[in-house]
Kinemage of the C-alpha trace (Angstrom):
@kinemage 1
@onewidth
@group {chain A} dominant
@subgroup {mainchain}
@vectorlist {calphas} color= white
{ca met a 1} P -127.769 -24.806 64.124
{ca pro a 2} L -126.701 -24.877 67.798
{ca glu a 3} L -123.921 -22.383 67.008
{ca leu a 4} L -126.420 -20.077 65.322
{ca glu a 5} L -128.770 -20.291 68.292
{ca gln a 6} L -125.930 -19.452 70.679
{ca phe a 7} L -124.888 -16.495 68.510
{ca ile a 8} L -128.440 -15.129 68.456
{ca ile a 9} L -128.861 -15.578 72.221
{ca lys a 10} L -125.569 -13.826 72.889
{ca asn a 11} L -125.782 -11.032 70.304
{ca lys a 12} L -129.575 -10.627 69.826
{ca his a 13} L -129.276 -10.658 66.028
{ca leu a 14} L -128.283 -12.884 63.117
{ca pro a 15} L -124.637 -13.181 62.091
{ca glu a 16} L -123.655 -10.774 59.304
{ca ile a 17} L -126.808 -8.733 59.949
{ca pro a 18} L -126.456 -5.516 61.953
{ca ser a 19} L -128.371 -5.257 65.197
{ca ala a 20} L -131.326 -2.882 65.443
{ca glu a 21} L -129.250 -0.758 67.800
{ca gln a 22} L -126.387 -0.552 65.295
{ca val a 23} L -128.802 0.385 62.492
{ca ala a 24} L -130.384 3.077 64.667
{ca lys a 25} L -126.956 4.564 65.475
{ca glu a 26} L -125.152 4.182 62.161
{ca gly a 27} L -127.876 3.771 59.569
{ca ile a 28} L -127.815 1.024 56.986
{ca glu a 29} L -126.299 0.531 53.558
{ca leu a 30} L -129.265 -0.745 51.570
{ca gly a 31} L -127.332 -2.652 48.911
{ca ala a 32} L -125.206 -4.536 51.408
{ca asn a 33} L -128.235 -5.145 53.612
{ca gln a 34} L -130.247 -6.545 50.695
{ca ala a 35} L -127.375 -8.879 49.791
{ca ala a 36} L -127.066 -10.063 53.406
{ca leu a 37} L -130.821 -10.650 53.653
{ca leu a 38} L -130.822 -12.594 50.391
{ca lys a 39} L -127.998 -14.762 51.734
{ca lys a 40} L -130.037 -15.465 54.887
{ca ile a 41} L -133.105 -16.329 52.801
{ca glu a 42} L -131.027 -18.793 50.773
{ca glu a 43} L -129.602 -20.347 53.964
{ca leu a 44} L -133.086 -20.720 55.435
{ca thr a 45} L -134.407 -22.235 52.216
{ca leu a 46} L -131.628 -24.845 52.210
{ca tyr a 47} L -132.270 -25.553 55.890
{ca ile a 48} L -136.000 -26.043 55.238
{ca ile a 49} L -135.246 -28.415 52.359
{ca asp a 50} L -132.938 -30.431 54.627
{ca gln a 51} L -135.531 -30.496 57.412
{ca asn a 52} L -138.192 -31.695 54.967
{ca lys a 53} L -135.903 -34.541 53.857
{ca glu a 54} L -135.352 -35.549 57.488
{ca leu a 55} L -139.082 -35.341 58.200
{ca lys a 56} L -139.828 -37.552 55.206
{ca lys a 57} L -137.312 -40.159 56.439
{ca gln a 58} L -138.829 -40.081 59.913
{ca asn a 59} L -142.357 -40.439 58.544
{ca glu a 60} L -141.266 -43.413 56.460
{ca lys a 61} L -139.704 -45.022 59.558
{ca ile a 62} L -142.852 -44.379 61.573
{ca ser a 63} L -144.985 -45.919 58.847
{ca lys a 64} L -142.806 -49.039 58.761
{ca leu a 65} L -142.915 -49.323 62.546
{ca glu a 66} L -146.693 -48.928 62.528
{ca asp a 67} L -146.947 -51.715 59.943
{ca lys a 68} L -144.725 -53.968 62.059
{ca met a 69} L -146.736 -53.162 65.172
{ca ala a 70} L -150.007 -53.973 63.411
{ca leu a 71} L -148.578 -57.311 62.245
{ca ile a 72} L -147.398 -58.162 65.776
{ca glu a 73} L -150.778 -57.235 67.236
{ca lys a 74} L -152.526 -59.352 64.605
{ca lys a 75} L -150.296 -62.351 65.413
{ca gln a 76} L -150.945 -61.881 69.140
{ca ala a 77} L -154.701 -61.735 68.554
{ca val a 78} L -154.575 -64.973 66.548
{ca his a 79} L -152.408 -66.622 69.220
{ca ile a 80} L -154.767 -65.546 72.023
{ca ala a 81} L -157.820 -66.746 70.073
{ca gln a 82} L -156.379 -70.235 69.742
């Protein structure tokens, strides 16, 4: 995604999608535009799926770390009480 971000910053539009300025000057071919938009929707959907997988992994790691932390705190409390 860093390459995409750089492209958007530099060109002010998505790759393979005409800029607003270009559309205003030259018009737009609806069929080709619809196909390009559908491609972008598919790319975004796949990206969201991947991000959700990563988020799930991170949440699982956090949960495990929280469990470990609770166990450590419990052991420390028992040790201090003795």
